[in-house]
C-alpha positions, 0 to 999 in steps of 0.5 A: 484450484485458481492459479496464484498471481505472483506478487512483487512482495514474494521476492521480498518475503523470500529474501527475508526468510533466507536470513531472518527467523520470523516474518510477519505479513501485514496488509488490508483485509482480503489482499491475499496474505494467507494465500501468499504465505502458503506459497512460502510455507512448508506447513501451516497452523490455521488458528481459525480452525477449531481443531488446530486452534485447540492444539495451540491452546493446549501447548503452544510451544509443542504445537510450533516445534515440529515444523516442517519449516517455514511454518505458517501461523495464520490468524494468530490473534485467536491464540495470542500466547503463540507469539511468546512461543515463537519468541522462545523458539527463535531465542533457542534456535540460535538464529536459524533463518526461515522458521515462522511466517505469521499472519493475523488481523488488523489489530496486530499493528495497533498492539505492536508495542505489546508484542514479545517479538521485537527484534525477532520478526521482520514485517512484509507488507502486502497491498492490493494487486498492482498493474505489474502483478496483474499485467506484467512481470512481478518477479522483476526487481523493484523499479528503484533497484533498476532505476539507472538501467535502460529497462526501468520502463517497458511500454506495452505495444498497446497501452490503455487510454485514459478510459482504459486506465479508469476501468483498471483503477475502478476494478481496484486491486483486491483479488475478490473485487477484480473477480467480482467486477468480471461478473458484474458484482463489484458493487456487492463486493465493495459494499460487503467489504466496507460493511465488515470494515466499519462493523466487525473490524471496528469492534475488534480495534476498539474493545473496552476503549471507553469511547463509543465508536459508531460504524456510521461515523467511521464510514463517514470518515472513510468516505471523507478520506476517499473524497480527499484522496491524493490531497494535502489535507489537515486532520481538522478538515477531514474530521469536519468533512466527516462531521466529527470532532478532531479527537474522534477523527484522529481515533478513526484515522488511526483505525483506518491506518491500522486497517491499511485502508489509507496510507499517509505519504509524509512531506519531504524535507531538505536542508537545501529547501526552505518553507516546505509544508509538513502536512502529509498527503492522504491516499486511500490504499485502493483506487477502486475502493476510493471511487466506490466510497465517493459513489462515482463510476466510469461515466461520472469520472469521464465527465469530472476531470477533478475527481478523475485526476484524484482516482488516477493519482491514487492508482499510480501512487498504489503502484509506486508504494509497492515498488518502494517497499520492495526495493532492496536498498532503503527507499522512502516515498514522500510528497513535496509542497511549498507552504505557499503552494508555489511548487508542488510535486505529487511524489518524491522517492528518496533511494540511496542518496538520490531523489526521483521526482514524479508527477501524475497527469491524466492528459495523453501528451504532457508538455514541458510546462507539466514538468516545471515543478520537477525542473525547479527541484532538479535545479535546487539539488546537486546534480548527483542527488537528482536521479531524474523526473518522470511525468506519468500520463495516459497517452501511448508515448515515452519522450523527453520533457527536459534535462533528465525529465521524461514523459512515461505512459502509466503502463510503463510501470507494469514493466 
């Protein structure tokens, strides 16, 4: 049996199960939700198997009553009434923790408002594999839980150069894509993944909607998102790039968001700063998928500095998204841009009462000028609020760029 890759979300899931009755694992198709859930469950009902589905359809309450617990209910959408059974079991369980882990299809989030489990289930997100999960220590606390320690970044002895980072980003974080890339079949895996997302998932997300959804148009929209990944792009511009009207574009945007194929990072706001944009920053959730949709590989990216920067930015943002969601305290990911574009910071993380400012560069030796927008933000905020700034780069060294601002190799995130 293939060895399990520890996930950063493992300790989040364990933490929740210790105090909460039910967990719901969300994430894109093929990131390993069931595999991770089975690591934490003592028993499982796999509702994509006819025999187990039949038991639940006959009597859902009885099917989930025996355990052993935690009980995984996998692919719940095949028997939606099982959620009502979980609700009844939780309500009569007197708040007993660690009873149920639930996984299912992409449509779960779209119909969240119809769930009978409000206030009874905690969500845990599983995203494509990060560098820390592939090459580092996934069991370590989140970066933002150890931000104030000396060990917040650990630089490998031989970190990659820019082409090495491109190779890692192009592999992506889907376990199947990584395995396929190792045997020269990445192209086939990505094509099959997108085909399923734009056909079967499309049908699942819009049954009886009254509006005809086109797989071809949805793929064009997803490709437009990939082309503009890491950009601050209005909805109208994405729709225009995909060749659809704004209303259709908004519908597709909701779909690919529910599929977790894109993740919009909201704009940061502060009462101390004026004239900040409110447009979100758009990201594909996986850099390898973004590059495949655009149709660029290693050689093309080596020649195209603009697209290379977008792919590296997308890769690093994916690492930080997981670190933020795994933080024990409240942490939120934003971007910052003034309305006139005078100041722009790739990512801003608000955790506790502090703010960290993060820039991503493809250069191997960033200079203080590359941190000028971080320095501007530092000078606008009270000293106790500014937690520090980091310019992530593709070189081998970690060094200071100014007061509380440092340059750190991207591999420092692997810890």
